[in-house]
N, C-alpha and C positions, 0 to 999 in steps of 0.2 A: 521447637522444643527438643525433637529427636536429635537434630544436628548439634544443638548445644550440649546435650547429654553425651553424645559421642565425643565431642571435642573435650569436654571435661574428663571423660574417661581416658582419653588419649594423653592428656596432660598428667593425670595421676599415674599412668603406667610408664611414662617416658623415662623416669629415673630407673625404674625396675628393668625396663628393656635395655637401657644403656648398660647396666651392670651385667645382664645376661650376654649381651654382645661382646663386652670386654672379656668376660670369662671364656666364651667360646673361641675368641680369637687367640687368647693366650694358652688355652688348654693344650694344644699340640703345636705350639710355635717352634719348639725344638725339632719336631718331626718335619715341619714345613721347611725349616732351614737346612734339613738333611745333615744334622749333626750326628757323628758316629760314636761319641763317647757312651760308655755303658749306662750311666745314669739316665741319659736322655732316651736311650732305647728302652729302658725299663719303664720310664714314665709314658712313653708312646704306646706301650703295650696295654695300658689301662684304658678303661672306657670312661671318659669324662661324663659326669652326671650332675645335674642341677635340679633342685626341687622348687616348685613354684606353688605356694599356698594361696588359693584364691578365696578362702572362706567357705562357709556352709550356706546353702540355699540362696546363692547369688544368681540372679537371672541373666546377668550379662557375661557369663563364662564364654559363650560362643563368640561374642564380640571381642573379648580379650584374646582368645586363641587366634582368631582371624587377624587381629592387629599384630600379634606376635609373629605369626607366619609371614605376613607382609614385611615386617621389619627384618626378619632373618633373611628373607629372599633378597632384600635390598642391600644389606650390609655384610652378611656372612657367607651364605651359600645358596645356590638355587635348588639344592636338594633338601627340602624340608618335608617331612612326612608326619601327618596328624593321624593318630590311631585311637579311635573310640573303643571302649571295652565291649559294647554290644555287638560290634562287627568283627570282633576277634575272640571267639569262644575257644579256639584252639590254636596251636602253633602253626598249623597249615594255613588257616585263614589269616593269621597275622602276617605271615610271609607273603601270601598272595596280595593282601592289602598294601604291604610295603612295596612290593614290586610294581603294582599297578600305579601307585602314586609316583614312584621314581621314573617309570617309563613316561608318565605324563609330563614330569618336569623336563625330561630330555626333549620330548616332542615340542614343548613350548620354546625351548632354547633354540632349536634348529628349524623353527617354523619358517624363518625368512631366508634360509640358506638353500642353495640349489645342489649342493654336493650330495654324495651318497649318504644315506642315513646309517649310522653305525650301530644303532640299537637292534636287538633281537626282538621279534614279536613276542608279546607276553605269553600267548597261548603255546608257542613252541619252546619257550624257555622254561627250564626246570627251576622251580622256586627253591633254591638252595643258596647257602652262603658262598659256595664256590662259584656259582653263576653270578652272584652279586659282585664278587671280587673281580671276576673277569670283565663284567660290564663296566665297573668303575675304572679299571685300568685302561680299558679302551677309551672311555670318556676323557680320562686324564691325559692320555696320549694325544687325543684329538685337540684338546684345549691348549696343549703345548706346541702344536704344529704351527708353522708360519701362517697358514691360512686363517687359523683361529686367533692369531695375535692381532688381527685387524680390528677385533672387537674392542670397544673403548674400555680403558682400564679404570674408569670412574665408578664401576659398580662395586668395587671393594672386594671382589672375589679373588682368592688366591688361585694359582695354577692347579692345585689339587684341593678343591673345597671339600669340607667334611660333609657327611650325611647326618643330618639332625633328625632324630626320631622323638616326637612329642607324644607321650601318653596322656591323653586329655583327662581321663578320670582313672588315675592309677589305682585307687582303692577298690575299684570295681573289677579289675583284672584278676583272673585266677592266678594264684601264686605259682602253680606249676608251669603255666604259660610264660610268665615272666622269667622264671628260673631257666627254662629251656632256651628262651630267646637270648638271655645273657650268656649262657654257656656256649651256644653255637656262634654267637657274635665274637667270642674269643677263641674260636676253634683252632686258629692257626697261630696263636700266641704262645701257648705253653703245650709242649708235646711230652707227655709223661714217658713214652717209650724212649725218646732221645735222651732225656735226663737219666733214666735208668741205665741206658746203654753206656753213656759216658761215665757214669758212676761205678758200674760193675765191671766194665771191660778195660783192662790196663792198656790194651793196644788201640783204644779208640783215638789215640793221638795221631794215628794214620788216617783218620777220617778228615780229609782235606782235599783241596783242589789239586789238580795235577801239577801246576807250577810249584807248589809248596811241598810236593811229595818227596822229591829227591833230597831236599835238606832235612826233612823229618826222618827219613829212613837212615840217612847218614849219621844222625845224632842219636840213634837207638843205643841204649846201654846193653851190657851183657845179660842182665836179668830180663830185659825186654826181648832179647833174642831167644832166650830160653823159653819165654812165654809163647813165642811164635812156634818153636819146636814142639810145644805141648798141644798145639791146636789139632783137633781131630782131622780137619780138612788138610792141614799141612802134612800130617803123618801119612795120610792116604796118598798125597802127592809124592812124598819121598819114596814110598814103596814101589812106585812105578818108574823110578829113575834107575840109572845104571849103578852098580856097586861103588864105582869111584865117586859119582855125584852124590850118592847117599852119605858117604863118609865126609865129604866136604860140607854138605848141608848141615850135618850134625856136629861138626867140630870147628869149622871155619866161620867166624862171625862176619868177616868181610864178604865172603862168597854168599853167605845167607842174606846179607843186606842187599847185594846186587840182585839176587833172585827174588827177594821180597819186593823190590821196586818194580821188577818186571811183572810179577804176579799181580801187584796192585794196579798197574797200568792195564793189564788184561781184564781185571775186574771192572775198571772204569769203562773200558770198551764194551764189555758184556752188558753192563747196565745201560750204556748209551744206545745200544742196539735193541735192548729188551723192550723199552717203552714204546718206540714207534711200531714195532711188530705187534705188540700187545694191542695197540690202538687199531691197527689194521684188522686184526682178528675180531676185535669188538665191533667194528663197523660192519663186518659180514654177519656176525651172529646176532646182533641186536635187532635185525630186521626179520629174523626167522620166527615162525609161529611158536608160541609157548616158551620162547627164549630158553633153549636147552642149556646154554652156558651162562645164563643170567642176563637180566635186563641192564644192570649197571656195570660199569667197567670195574668197580671194586670187587664185585662178585667173581668176575673172570680172573682178576689179579690174584685173589685169595686162592682160587683153584690152582693157578699156575705155580704159586709159591709152595703149595702143599705137595703136589705130585706132578709127574709128567702128564700134561693134559691129553696128549694123544693116546694114552692108555685108558682113558675113561670112555664109558658108553655114551655119555652126553656129547663128547667131541665127535665120535663116529656118526651119531645121529645127525649132528649139525652138518657134517660134510655131505651126508646123504641128502639133506634138504637143500644144500647149496648146489648140488648137481641137478636140481630141478628148478633153479631160480630163473625168473623171467629176465628177458634181455634188458629192459629198462632199469630194473633194480640192480642187475649185475653191473651195468655200465656206470650207474650213479655211485655205487659202492666203490668201484675201481677208481673213479675220479677222487673220491674222498681219501682213499689210500695213497693216491698220487700226491695229494696235497700234504698228507702226513709225512711222506718220504722226501718231499722236495727239499726241505732244509738240510738233508743229509747227502746232497749231491757231492761227489768227490770223496766220499768216505766209504766205509765198508758196505753200507747199504746202497751204494751207487748202482750196482748191478740189478738190485731189486727195483730201483726207481726206473731204470731203462726198460726192464721187462714189463713193468706196469704201463709205461708209455707205449710200448709195442702192442700190448693187448688193446689199449684204447684205440690205436690206429687200425688194428684188425677189425674191431667192432664197427668202426666208422666205414670201412670198406664193405662190410657185410650188408650195410643198408641199401646199397645199389642192387645187390643180388636178391634181396628179399622180395622184389616184385614178382619174379618168376615163380617163387614158391607160393605166393598168394594167388597167382593165376591158376596153378594146379589145384589148389585147395578149393577155389571157387568153382572150377569145372566139376570136381567131385561132388560138391554140394548141389550143383544143378542136376547131376545124374540122379541124386536121391529125390529131388523135388519133382521129377517126372511122374506122370500117372503110370502105375504098374500094378501087377497082381502080387499076392503074397509070396509066391514062388520066386518071382524075379527079384523082389526086394531081399529075400533071404540069400539068394545067390549073390547079389551085389554086395551085401554086408560081409559075407564070407570071403569074397574076393578082396575087399578092402582090408579085412583083418589079416589075411595072408600077405597082402602087400606091405602092411605096416610091420609085420613080423620079419619079413625078409629085406625091408628097406634099410639102406645104410644110414648111419647117423649123419645129420646135416653138418655143414661147416660150423654153424653156431654151436651145436652140441659138442663137436670136437673142441672148439675154442673154450667153451664153458668148462669142460673137463680139464683142459690145460690150466685154466685159471685156478680151479679148486686144487689141482695137484701142486701148482706153484705156491698157493697159500699154505698147503700142508707142509711143503718143504721149508718155507720160512719159519713156521711154528716149530718144527723139529730141530731146526738149526739154531734158533735164537731164544726159544722159550724153555730152555732147560731149567731145572730147579737150581736155586742159588746154592744149595748144599753140595752140588757137584763142582762148584768153583773153589779152587784153593784160596784160603784166607778169607772166606766169606764171613766168618765170625767177626772180622774187624769192622765191617760196615753194615751187617744185617743183625737185627735184634729179633730173636725168636723165642724169648722167655714169656710166652703168653700167660702162663700161670702167675707170674709176678704181677703183671698188669691187672689180671683178674682179681688178685688179692687186694690190690690198691683200689680198684674201681668198684668192686662189689664188696664193700666193707660190711662187717657184721657189728653194728654199734653196741649191741647188748653184750656180746662177748668182750669187746674192748672196754666197755664201762666196768664190767665185773672184774676184769684183770686190773684195771687202774684203781678201783676202790678196795678190792680185796688184797691186792699186793702192790702198794704204791711204790715199793722199791724198784719195780720194773721201769718206772719213768723217773723217779726221784732217787738218783744214785747216792745221795747223802744218807739214806736210811739203810742201816745194816741189814735188817731182816724185817720185811714188811708183812710177813705172815702172822706175826704175833702182835697183840694189842700193845701199842706203845703211845705214850703221850707226845712223842715227836711226830707222829703221823698227822696228816691233815684232819680237821674236825669231821669232814664228811666221810672219811675213811673209817674213823672210829665209830661214828653213828651207823654206818652201813654194816660193819662187822657185828655190832651189838644187835642190830635188827635181824640178822641172820639166825640168831639164837632164839628168836621169839616165834610164837605161833601166828594164827591168822589175825588176831587183834593184839595190838601192842599198847600197853599202858604207858602214857607219856611221862608220868611221874617216875615210874620205875626206870624207864629209858633214860630220863634226865639224871637220876641217881647213879646209874651205871656209867653214864658219860662223864659225870663229874669225878667219879672214882678213878677212871682211866686218865683223865686229864691231869688230876692232881696226885698221880701215883708217886711222883718223885718228891712230893712235899711231905716232910716228916711231921708237920703239925697236925695232930688228930682233930683239932677243932675245925680246921679248914675243910676236912673231909665230911664233917657233919652238916655244914651249912654251904649251900650253893650260892656263890656271889653273883652279882648282876652280870658281870662279864662272861662267866661260864654259861649263865642262862641265855644270854644273847647269842653266844657261839652255838649253843645247842639248837636254838630256834632257827638260826641261819642254816645249820646242817640239815635239819629236818625239812626245811623249805626247799633246799636244793634236791634232796631225795624225792620230795613230792613232785618237783619240776621234772625230774628224770623219769618219773613213773614207777618208783619203787613202793611208795605208800600213798594213801589218800585218806581224807577225813571220813568218818563213818557216823551215821545218824543213830546207830544202836547205842553207843556210849560216847558222850561228848569229850571225855578225857582219854579216849583211845583213838588210834589210827589203824586202818586196815592195811595189811601187807598184800602186795600185788604180785610178787614174784616168788618162785619156789625153785629149789634145786641149786646147783652150783652156779648157774649163769642165767 
């Protein structure tokens, strides 16, 4: 009986599952085909979503979701995540559940393979969308490699299969958790600061790759050249030039374009060197106790953007802690820095790469000489362990203290100081503030107040402005501060309610509303009687005000409503 029931359920769900599979395969087909037209890129930035209604009080929901998961695994993607609401009370738990299931999917895929496993252990991986993106890119790269192409193609999976997240009981999820998950899932799609920068900065046309820079600089107009001359960083650059060069920069557009191209190339080089040195500094500081420069690299980056980091107390305390770092931690961190600098071999950071390699070789040589030091320390420990009286023990301890005071630093301590000084030199050479670079305004956005105004909106003030003065948004209205029949109904009702007290009589409010609406009508009879259309418009306006939280029904008087806001906004 049970098997027959499952078979019947499977037949009933077959058409539904086929439609879901078809939708999932077509949702990002343009993205899979790597089309570069604008419309395809816009559609690929959306999150495809499908709703599956299974009814109320149905006992076989688990069986349905299990069948759906198996079907998606077979025909669409191996990365299917089922999220129940009871296990995801917050966004942190949701991401942890998402990562744990995805790591399990990858382990199942590579179970029969003997090559190195590319995934990162879940405990050591930070549950963030950046980590998920890096993990997925690594998996996609593995699947497109020649060794992975030996896998049969009959599974129906594409080279970059999507990640399907199934919310088993969507109505039970907290709305804030779903909102946060959707927002961070689209974190890299729309960047408000980039939009604001390209909208407000006329010279953002120079934000391009180096191969396109020469052509764009050459095509600059005279007005754009004048915009360059008005930049604060460029004026500071001009002040440090010779008088002849100053005249040419301020009068000759051709010479200005040539200098602009050179300065933009220097700015690209500055940024290219900035990131690897920042990562090296973060590798050293993230292992220190209490994280004086921050635990995350974004904290360190913000500090470096705001000020010269070597002028801060936190930086000096971090260097002091690094001068006491243990050998194994120091060598491990140096190796991480070597891996960061390796892609920059043959460039400006090549000398830093060679110096890091030399340090690693010196530490390797020190391992042979460490045995003698250990023997000396063990002999001293044996001296202390001998039976002796209090006088002899005090004498021995004083001699040891004097010996340590006059003892020269070991080779390891000298080498550790050299490493810290080398790191300090890199920081002072490459982590200067962007404001010190000429033409930094072209590629750096620093108007944090603008973003704060967009992101930390005040809806109550915006609503009051829109309702009290609709001409702010509706340019067709000549003067929105006076009551006019041309204004939207909700604006008329809102202005009338501002003239009332705590309780508003609905009939009086309706009469005043009708008077304003029919103010242009010369027929006096139409002013005395409120037609059905005006009545309906008034009801809708009051309902909208109630929805926005300006009024509410009251039990004191059934024909009155209570006003909820006071003052101008």
